ZADRENMI-283910 format. One record per atom (N, C-alpha, C): x, y, z; residue in one letter. Coordinates in steps of 0.2 Angstrom, whole numbers, plus 5000, padded with zeros to 4 digits. Layout:
ZADRENMI-283910
XYZA/...
This chain:
ZADRENMI-283910
500449945000X/500050005000X/500450065000X/500350114995X/500750174995X/500450225000X/500950255004X/500850305009X/501250365007X/500950415006X/501250485004X/501250525010X/501850545012X/501950595018X/502250655016X/501950715017X/502250785016X/502550805022X/503150835022X/503450865027X/503250935028X/503450965034X/503351035035X/503851075032X/504451055031X/505051085028X/505451035025X/506151055024X/506651005021X/506750955026X/507050895023X/507250845027X/507750865032X/507650835039X/508150855044X/508150795049X/508550795054X/508550745059X/507850735063X/507450785063X/506750775066X/506450715063X/506550705056X/506150655052X/506550585052X/507050575056X/507450515056X/507050445057X/506550445061X/506150385061X/505850365054X/505650405050X/505350395044X/505950375039X/506450415039X/507050395035X/507250325037X/507350315043X/507550245045X/507050185042X/506450205043X/505950155040X/506050135033X/506250195029X/506350185022X/507050145021X/507550175024X/508250145023X/508250075025X/508050055031X/508049985033X/507549935030X/507149965026X/506649925023X/506049895027X/506049925033X/505549905038X/504749925036X/504749975032X/504049995030X/503849945024X/504349925020X/504149885015X/503949815017X/504349795023X/504149725026X/503449725029X/503249785030X/502549795033X/502049805027X/502249795021X/501849805016X/501649875014X/502149925016X/502049995014X/502550025010X/502350065005X/502850095000X/502750175002X/503250195007X/503150255010X/503550305005X/503250365003X/503550414999X/503550475004X/504150505005X/504250565009X/504350625004X/503950675005X/503850735000X/504050795004X/504550835001X/504750895004X/504350955000X/504050995004X/503651045001X/504051104999X/503751144995X/504051204992X/503851264998X/503251265001X/503151305006X/502851275012X/502951305018X/502851275024X/502151245025X/501651275022X/500951255023X/500651215017X/501051195012X/500851155006X/500451095008X/500751065013X/500450995015X/499750995017X/499451055020X/498751055022X/498251055016X/498451095010X/498051095004X/498151025001X/498650995001X/498750924998X/498350875002X/498350885009X/497950835013X/497250845012X/497050905011X/496350915010X/496050895003X/496550894998X/496350874992X/496450804990X/496750774995X/496850694994X/497450674991X/497950724989X/498550714986X/499050674990X/498950684997X/499450645001X/498950605006X/499350565010X/498950525015X/499150555022X/499750585023X/499950605030X/500350665029X/500250715034X/500650775034X/500950785041X/501550805041X/501850825048X/501950895048X/501750925054X/501850995055X/501751015062X/501951075064X/501851095071X/501151085073X/501051065080X/500351055082X/499851115082X/500151175082X/499751235082X/499351245075X/499651215070X/499351215063X/498751165063X/498651125067X/498051085067X/497451125068X/497551175072X/497051225074X/497051285069X/497551305067X/497551365062X/497351345055X/497551285053X/497351265047X/496751205047X/496351215052X/495851165053X/495351155047X/495151095045X/494651095040X/494251025042X/493651025039X/493250965041X/493550905039X/493650855044X/493950795042X/494650785044X/495050835046X/495750835048X/495750795054X/496250745055X/496350705060X/497050705063X/497150705069X/497850695072X/497950625073X/498550605071X/498750535072X/499250535078X/499550595080X/499950595086X/500650625085X/500950645090X/501550685090X/502150635090X/502650645085X/503150605085X/503850635087X/503850695088X/504450735090X/504250795094X/504650815100X/504550875103X/505150895106X/505350965105X/505950995108X/505751055112X/506251085114X/506151155117X/506151205111X/505751255111X/505751305106X/505551375108X/505751425104X/505551485105X/505951545102X/506151595106X/506551655103X/507251655106X/507751665102X/508451665104X/508651745104X/508851765109X/509151835110X/509851835111X/510251875107X/510951885109X/511051905116X/511551875119X/511651885126X/511851955127X/512151995122X/512352065123X/511752105121X/511152085119X/510652125118X/510052115123X/510152075128X/509652065133X/509452135137X/509952165138X/509852235142X/509552285137X/509652275131X/509252315126X/508552295126X/508452235126X/507752215127X/507352235133X/507752225139X/507452255145X/507352325145X/507752365141X/507652435141X/507052455136X/506752405133X/506152425128X/506452455122X/507052435120X/507352465114X/507152425108X/507352455102X/507152425096X/507452365095X/507052305094X/507352245093X/507152215086X/507652185082X/507652165076X/507752085076X/507252045073X/507251975074X/507251945067X/507751895066X/507751855060X/507251795061X/506851775056X/506451725056X/506351695049X/506251625048X/506051605042X/505351615039X/504951635044X/504251645042X/503951705045X/503851765042X/503651825045X/502951835042X/502451825046X/501751845044X/501351865050X/500751895050X/500351915055X/500351865061X/500151805060X/500051755065X/500751735068X/501151715064X/501851695067X/502151755071X/502151815068X/502451875072X/502051885079X/501351875078X/500951885085X/501251845090X/501251775088X/501451725093X/502251735096X/502651755091X/503351775093X/503351825098X/502951885096X/502951935101X/502651925108X/502151885108X/501851865114X/502351825118X/502751785116X/503251745119X/503751795123X/503951845119X/504451895122X/504051935127X/503451955126X/503051995130X/502951965137X/502751895137X/502651865143X/503351855147X/503851845143X/504551845146X/504651905150X/504451965147X/504552025150X/504152035156X/503552015156X/503052025161X/503351985167X/503551925166X/503751875171X/504351905174X/504751945171X/505451975174X/505352045175X/504752075175X/504652145178X/504752195174X/504752185167X/504852245163X/504352245157X/504352295153X/503852295147X/504252305140X/503952275135X/504152275129X/503652295124X/503652355120X/503152375116X/503152335109X/502552325107X/502552285100X/502852325095X/502852395095X/503152425089X/503852425089X/504152405095X/504852405096X/505152335093X/504752285091X/504952225089X/504852215082X/505352205077X/505252195070X/505452125068X/505052085065X/505252025062X/505352025055X/505952005053X/506152005046X/506251935043X/505951925038X/505951855035X/506551845031X/506951795033X/507551775030X/507551705028X/507851655032X/507851585031X/507951555038X/508151485038X/508251445044X/508951455047X/509351485044X/510051485047X/510151545052X/509751535057X/509751585062X/510451605065X/510851565067X/511451575070X/511951615065X/511951585059X/512351625053X/512051695052X/511451695052X/511151765051X/511351815056X/511351795062X/511451835068X/512251855068X/512651805066X/513351815066X/513551855060X/513251845054X/513451885048X/513151955048X/512551965052X/512252035052X/512152055059X/512552095061X/512552125068X/511852155070X/511552175065X/510852215066X/510352175069X/510452105068X/509952055071X/510052045078X/509552065082X/509652055090X/509451985092X/509051955088X/508851885090X/508551845084X/508251785085X/507951745080X/507351715083X/506851705079X/506151675081X/506051605077X/505751565080X/505651495077X/506251455078X/506551455084X/507151415085X/506951345088X/507251295086X/507251235089X/507851215093X/507851195100X/508451195103X/508851145101X/508651085098X/509051035095X/509451055089X/509251115086X/509651145081X/510051205083X/509651255084X/509951325086X/510351315093X/510051285097X/510351285104X/511051245104X/511051195100X/511651155099X/512151185095X/511951225090X/512451255086X/512751315089X/512351355093X/512551405097X/513051385102X/512951325105X/513451295110X/514151285106X/514051255100X/514651235097X/515051295095X/514751345093X/515051405090X/515151465095X/515051445102X/515151495107X/514751555106X/514151545103X/513651605102X/513251615109X/513451665113X/513051665119X/512351695118X/511851665122X/511151695120X/510751675126X/510151705126X/509651695130X/509051655126X/508951595128X/508451555124X/507751555128X/507351595125X/506651605128X/506251555126X/506151495130X/505751445128X/505151445134X/504851385134X/504251385139X/504451385146X/505051375147X/505351375154X/505451445156X/505651485151X/505851555153X/505251605152X/504751585148X/504151625147X/503551585148X/503051605151X/502451565153X/501951555147X/502151505142X/501651495137X/501751415135X/501251385132X/501251315131X/501751295125X/502151255126X/502651235121X/502251205115X/502451225109X/502251195103X/502751175098X/503351175100X/503951155096X/503951085095X/503551055091X/503450985090X/503250975083X/503150905081X/502950885075X/502350835076X/501850845073X/501250805074X/501050775067X/500950705067X/500650675061X/499950695060X/499750705054X/499050725053X/498750685047X/498150665047X/497850635041X/497150665040X/496750625037X/496050645036X/495550585037X/494950595039X/494450535040X/494450495034X/494450525028X/494350485021X/494950445020X/495550465022X/496150425021X/496150365026X/495850385032X/495850325038X/495250275036X/494750305033X/494250255030X/494550205025X/494950235021X/495250195015X/495850155017X/496250185021X/496950155023X/497050145030X/496550145034X/496650145041X/497150095044X/497050035042X/497449975044X/498249995042X/498350015036X/499050035034X/499350095038X/498850145039X/499150195043X/499350175050X/498950135053X/499050105059X/499750065059X/499850025054X/500549995053X/501050045052X/500950095049X/501450145048X/501650175055X/501250185059X/501350215065X/501750165070X/501550105069X/501950045073X/502650045071X/502750045064X/503450045062X/503850105064X/503550165063X/503850225065X/504050225073X/503650195077X/503750195084X/504350145085X/504450095081X/504950045082X/505650075079X/505550115074X/506150145072X/506450195077X/505950235080X/506250285085X/506550245091X/506350195093X/506650155098X/507350125096X/507350105090X/507950075087X/508450135087X/508350185084X/508750245083X/509050265090X/508650275095X/508850295101X/509350245104X/509250185103X/509750125105X/510350125101X/510350155095X/510950145091X/511150215088X/511350265092X/511450325089X/511950335084X/512450295084X/512950295078X/512650275072X/512250225072X/511950205066X/511450255064X/511150285068X/510650345067X/510950395062X/511650415064X/511950465061X/512150435054X/512350375053X/512550345046X/511850345042X/511350325045X/510750315041X/510550385038X/510650435042X/510450505040X/510850525035X/511550525035X/512050545030X/511950505024X/511850445024X/511750405018X/511150425014X/510550435018X/509950445014X/509950515011X/510250565015X/510250635012X/510850645007X/511350595007X/511950595003X/512350665005X/512450665012X/512750725015X/513450705018X/513950745018X/514550725022X/514450735029X/514750695033X/514750705040X/515050765043X/514750805048X/515050855051X/514950855058X/515350885062X/515350875069X/514650915072X/514450965069X/513850995071X/513250955070X/513150925064X/512550885063X/512650815067X/513250795068X/513250735073X/512950755080X/513150815082X/512850835089X/512050845088X/511850875083X/511150885082X/510750825082X/511050775079X/510650705078X/510650675085X/511250675089X/511250645096X/510750685100X/510650745100X/510250785104X/509550775102X/509350755096X/508750745093X/508450685095X/508850625095X/508550565096X/508150555103X/508350575109X/507950565114X/507250605114X/507250655109X/506650695109X/506050665104X/506250605101X/505850565097X/505350525101X/504650525099X/504150485103X/504150415100X/504050375105X/504050295104X/503350265105X/502850315106X/502150285107X/501750345104X/501750345097X/501350395094X/500550385094X/500250435097X/499450425097X/499150495098X/498550495095X/498150555096X/498050575103X/498050635105X/497950645112X/497650715113X/496950715114X/496650775114X/496850825120X/497150805125X/497350845131X/498050875130X/498450845126X/499150865125X/499250935123X/498850955118X/498851025115X/498251065117X/497951045122X/497351085124X/497551155127X/498051165131X/498351225133X/498551265127X/498851235122X/499051275116X/498451305113X/497951265112X/497351285109X/497051355113X/497051345119X/496751405123X/497251465122X/497851455122X/498351505121X/498251545114X/498151505109X/497951525102X/497251565102X/496851535105X/496151565106X/496151635109X/496551635115X/496651705118X/496951755114X/497451735109X/497751775105X/497351795099X/496751765098X/496251775093X/496551745086X/496951695087X/497251665081X/496851615078X/496451575082X/496051525080X/495351525084X/494851495082X/494251495086X/493851435083X/493851375087X/493451315085X/492951305089X/492351275087X/491851255091X/492051195095X/491751175100X/491951115104X/491851055099X/491351055095X/491350995090X/491950995086X/492151045083X/492751045079X/493351025082X/493451055088X/494051025092X/494050955093X/493450925095X/493350855097X/493450815091X/493250845085X/493250805079X/494050785076X/494450825079X/495150815077X/495450755080X/495150735086X/495450675089X/494950615089X/494350625089X/493850575090X/493650545083X/493350485084X/493050445078X/493450435072X/494050435073X/494550415068X/494650345067X/494350315062X/494450245061X/495150225059X/495450175063X/496150155061X/496150085060X/
């Protein structure tokens, strides 16, 4: 059975369980022909999922709500890390003084910028100071946060950072920073990746989707027990040369993989409340429940 999966961005170590399932042949042994698709744009997978072009999409859990459509179903989270806003260590006092702050980000839009600012604002409130919205500018660049800040001194920070990437890179390069995550700012973490499908796909391929999740769980466990092999699988599949930075990123990523992927209506409930408070989303109780319930597998 063919299973088409659209990623949220380009292939990276977060996707290692799927990569391993393909490389080791475990998906094929389970009767699955898994095709991994890299999108052109971050949200392409939702349109493809809605139109039936793909069977599974993976993206951050907040997009389950932001891009809700009738029939969308959560299959469960397969990866979670610390995430948030990174501020240069020598710009923290500037932030505390309510100065002009320029943030590099791979995606600058009203929703993403609103959430990024809210994280900074809540950090400020927690620490007894104020930051005005007009003093924070988000500039769309790309994913290379550390390089962007090192090469352009005008950037005071970066938004949409995953600790297993930017946190590790900052450590290796000696880039001192304040990493404002859910431990530093009172907001619900959403730096994770969720498998999503539709009721129509589950009606047609439910048994095979269930088998896909079983094999993916097995792969996550296997990779965690064999970190050196995990590195080799990654480099071989992407045809990339080994680097010390990517070695460390992979090692940091492995324990963040989930080995019991399942839809969980409570896991992202606080996140939904957070987004509703920001007026980013508004679902009825029926719509919210439909994401998690009555999904035939």
